[in-house]
C-alpha positions in Angstrom: 98.4 102.4 97.3 101.8 103.7 98.4 102.9 104.0 102.0 105.5 106.9 102.4 107.9 105.7 105.1 111.1 107.5 105.9 114.2 106.5 107.9 115.6 109.7 109.5 118.3 110.7 112.0 117.2 111.4 115.6 118.9 113.8 117.9 120.8 110.9 119.5 123.7 109.6 117.4 123.2 106.2 115.8 119.5 106.0 116.4 116.9 105.5 113.7 113.2 105.8 113.6 110.5 105.0 111.0 108.1 107.7 110.2 104.6 106.6 109.0 101.6 108.8 108.3 99.0 107.2 110.5 96.1 108.2 108.2 97.8 106.3 105.3 98.1 103.0 107.1 96.5 100.3 104.9 93.8 98.0 105.8 95.2 94.5 105.1 92.0 92.6 106.0 90.1 91.5 102.9 86.4 92.5 102.6 83.8 89.9 103.6 80.1 89.6 103.7 78.0 89.6 106.9 78.5 86.7 109.3 76.1 83.8 109.1 74.8 83.5 112.7 73.9 79.8 112.1 77.5 79.0 111.1 78.8 80.8 114.2 76.5 78.7 116.3 77.8 75.6 114.7 81.4 76.7 115.3 80.5 77.3 118.9 79.2 73.7 119.1 82.3 72.4 117.4 84.6 74.2 120.0 82.4 73.2 122.9 82.5 69.5 121.9 86.3 69.4 121.7 88.3 68.6 124.9 91.8 68.8 123.3 91.6 71.4 120.5 94.4 71.6 118.0 94.6 75.0 116.3 96.5 76.1 113.2 96.8 79.9 112.7 97.9 81.7 109.6 98.6 85.2 108.3 94.9 86.0 108.2 95.0 86.2 112.0 97.7 88.9 112.0 96.2 91.1 109.3 93.9 92.4 112.0 97.0 93.6 113.8 98.1 95.6 110.7 100.5 93.0 109.2 100.0 92.4 105.5 99.9 88.8 104.1 100.7 87.4 100.7 97.5 85.9 99.4 94.4 87.9 100.6 92.2 88.9 97.7 92.7 92.5 96.8 95.0 93.5 99.7 97.7 90.8 99.9 101.2 91.3 98.5 100.4 89.2 95.4 97.4 91.3 94.7 99.1 94.7 95.2 102.4 94.1 93.5 104.4 91.8 91.2 107.1 91.5 93.9 107.8 88.2 95.4 109.4 87.2 98.7 113.0 86.2 99.1 113.8 82.6 98.2 116.1 80.6 100.5 118.6 79.7 97.7 118.8 83.4 96.7 119.5 84.5 100.3 122.3 81.9 101.0 123.8 82.1 97.5 124.1 85.9 97.0 125.7 88.5 99.2 123.9 91.2 97.2 120.6 89.5 97.8 121.3 89.4 101.6 122.3 93.1 101.5 119.0 94.0 99.8 117.0 91.8 102.2 118.6 93.2 105.4 118.4 96.8 104.2 114.6 96.4 103.6 114.2 94.5 106.9 116.1 97.2 108.8 113.8 99.9 107.5 110.7 97.8 108.2 111.7 96.4 111.6 110.6 99.3 113.9 107.0 99.1 112.6 106.9 95.3 112.3 108.2 94.7 115.8 105.8 97.1 117.3 102.6 95.3 116.2 100.4 94.0 119.1 98.2 90.9 119.5 94.6 91.4 118.5 91.3 89.9 119.8 92.0 86.6 118.1 95.4 86.1 119.7 94.0 87.0 123.1 91.1 84.6 122.7 93.3 81.6 121.8 95.5 82.4 124.9 92.4 82.4 127.1 91.3 79.0 125.6 94.7 77.6 126.6 94.3 78.9 130.1 90.8 77.4 130.3 92.2 74.0 129.2 90.4 73.9 125.9 93.3 74.5 123.6 95.7 71.5 123.6 98.2 72.9 121.1 98.6 75.9 118.7 100.7 75.7 115.5 101.2 79.1 113.9 102.6 79.6 110.4 103.3 83.2 111.3 106.7 84.6 112.2 105.5 87.8 113.9 105.7 86.5 117.5 102.2 87.9 118.2 101.0 84.6 119.9 104.0 84.7 122.2 103.3 88.4 122.9 99.8 87.4 123.9 101.2 84.9 126.4 100.6 81.6 124.5 102.7 78.7 125.9 101.5 75.6 124.2 102.9 76.8 120.9 104.9 75.7 117.9 106.2 78.5 115.5 106.2 76.2 112.4 108.1 78.7 110.2 110.3 80.2 113.0 110.2 83.7 114.4 111.5 86.9 112.8 112.4 88.2 116.3 115.4 85.8 116.3 118.5 85.6 114.1 120.6 82.6 113.5 124.2 82.2 112.2 124.4 79.8 109.2 128.0 79.1 110.2 127.9 78.2 114.0 124.2 78.1 114.7 124.3 80.8 117.3 120.9 82.4 117.9 120.5 86.0 118.9 117.8 88.6 119.2 116.7 90.6 116.1 116.6 93.7 118.3 120.3 93.4 119.0 121.0 93.1 115.3 119.0 96.4 114.7 121.5 98.2 117.0 124.4 96.7 115.0 122.9 97.9 111.8 122.5 101.4 113.3 126.2 101.5 114.3 127.4 100.3 110.9 125.2 102.6 108.9 125.2 106.0 110.7 124.6 108.1 107.6 122.5 105.7 105.5 119.1 107.0 104.3 116.3 105.3 102.5 112.7 105.9 101.6 110.1 103.3 100.7 106.8 103.4 99.0 105.2 100.3 100.4 105.0 97.6 103.1 105.2 93.9 102.6 104.7 90.9 104.8 107.1 89.7 107.5 108.8 93.1 108.2 109.8 93.7 104.5 109.4 97.0 102.7 109.9 98.1 99.1 113.3 99.7 98.3 114.9 100.2 94.9 118.2 98.4 94.4 120.3 101.6 94.1 119.1 102.6 97.6 120.8 99.6 99.2 124.2 99.8 97.5 126.0 101.3 100.5 124.1 99.5 103.2 126.5 97.5 105.4 125.5 94.1 106.9 127.3 92.7 110.0 128.4 89.1 110.4 128.2 86.8 113.4 130.0 88.0 116.4 131.1 84.5 117.3 132.4 83.1 114.0 132.0 85.9 111.4 129.4 83.7 109.6 126.3 84.8 107.7 123.3 85.9 109.6 119.8 84.9 108.7 116.4 85.5 110.4 115.4 82.3 112.2 112.5 81.8 109.8 111.7 79.2 107.1 112.2 81.1 103.8 110.2 80.1 100.7 112.0 77.2 99.1 113.4 76.0 102.5 112.0 73.1 104.6 110.7 72.9 108.1 112.9 70.7 110.3 111.9 67.1 110.6 112.0 67.4 114.4 109.5 70.3 114.3 107.2 68.4 111.9 107.3 65.3 114.2 106.5 67.3 117.3 103.4 68.8 115.6 102.3 65.3 114.5 102.7 64.1 118.0 100.6 67.0 119.4 98.0 66.4 116.7 97.7 62.7 117.7 96.8 63.8 121.2 94.0 66.1 120.0 90.4 65.4 119.3 89.5 68.3 117.0 91.3 70.8 114.7 90.5 74.4 114.0 92.2 76.4 111.3 92.2 80.2 111.7 93.3 82.7 109.1 95.0 80.5 106.6 94.4 79.5 103.0 96.7 76.5 103.6 98.3 76.9 100.2 101.7 76.0 101.6 102.2 72.3 102.1 104.1 72.7 105.4 100.8 73.5 107.1 98.4 71.6 104.8 100.0 68.3 105.6 98.6 68.4 109.1 95.1 68.7 107.6 95.7 65.5 105.6 97.0 63.8 108.8 93.9 65.0 110.8 91.6 63.6 108.1 93.5 60.3 108.1 93.0 60.1 111.9 89.3 61.0 111.6 89.8 64.2 113.6 87.0 66.6 112.8 88.1 69.9 111.1 86.6 73.4 111.1 88.0 76.3 109.2 87.6 80.1 110.0 89.1 82.1 107.1 88.0 84.8 104.7 88.0 83.2 101.2 88.6 79.6 100.0 91.3 77.4 101.4 93.1 74.4 100.0 91.4 72.2 102.6 87.8 73.2 102.3 86.9 69.7 101.1 88.4 68.2 104.3 86.4 70.3 106.7 83.0 69.6 108.2 82.5 73.3 108.8 83.7 76.5 107.1 83.1 80.0 108.3 84.2 82.9 106.1 84.7 85.9 108.5 87.3 87.9 110.4 89.1 85.7 113.0 89.0 88.2 115.8 85.3 89.0 115.2 84.2 85.4 115.5 86.7 83.9 118.0 86.1 86.7 120.5 82.4 85.7 120.8 83.0 82.0 121.2 83.1 80.4 124.6 85.6 77.6 125.4 83.0 75.5 127.2 
């Protein structure tokens, strides 16, 4: 299915907007069978028994907010198209690749940045307030946990709402960069036929030829979203922090992740080694199903919102 988006000129000079036909918005949540009430009861018991719950969230949590993921059956990026996400080496090694990336991100940003937390995000925030949730590690870069008010949080793969200079390390807000894009490209136009994860959209190469990309205001260095691209590594300090929080926990719950990426899966291996019980809430199989004592295949928001922290 195509999603006809258009960047167009507003009355105010330099401003841009993203036009989306509301009735054409895709449903990015994969289909699932009816919920097994017995499994939900067992998950409630699992949560109730935990006093320091460690949660890992993935893209399946945010699909219910309208953000597509990569791997969901039938509706993920890999199922809908043969396009693949930008690789770290490609981004840092090619100015043309950066131009293409930022042009697509510029078009997708107004929609991506407007997404709001859903019932699952709000439930996890309430669990933190109730003293149930000890730490939350999200593999998502959409900032929805932060928007929901989560505090005991590690953004394992960074956050698309921040930008970092590869030269001097200065961190700035993505919204500020959007205004710089607008100023540099007052007459630029683009149309896209689809939406991809993490604020990306589909543009043809010829559409981005004249798109101008700003550099760092402090050192004129290359700007990159403060996220871990495919082919890059999570910092050792972040990994150690997560291991430390896991060591303080007495149960692990995975929500909305297939755990195909090792950066998240490693913590399931660590939990198993520490004899920390594991439960998984995710539509479809995961890489760690064999490590879990309980698996529930259902929408995260639908199940989490009915669970009580005590």
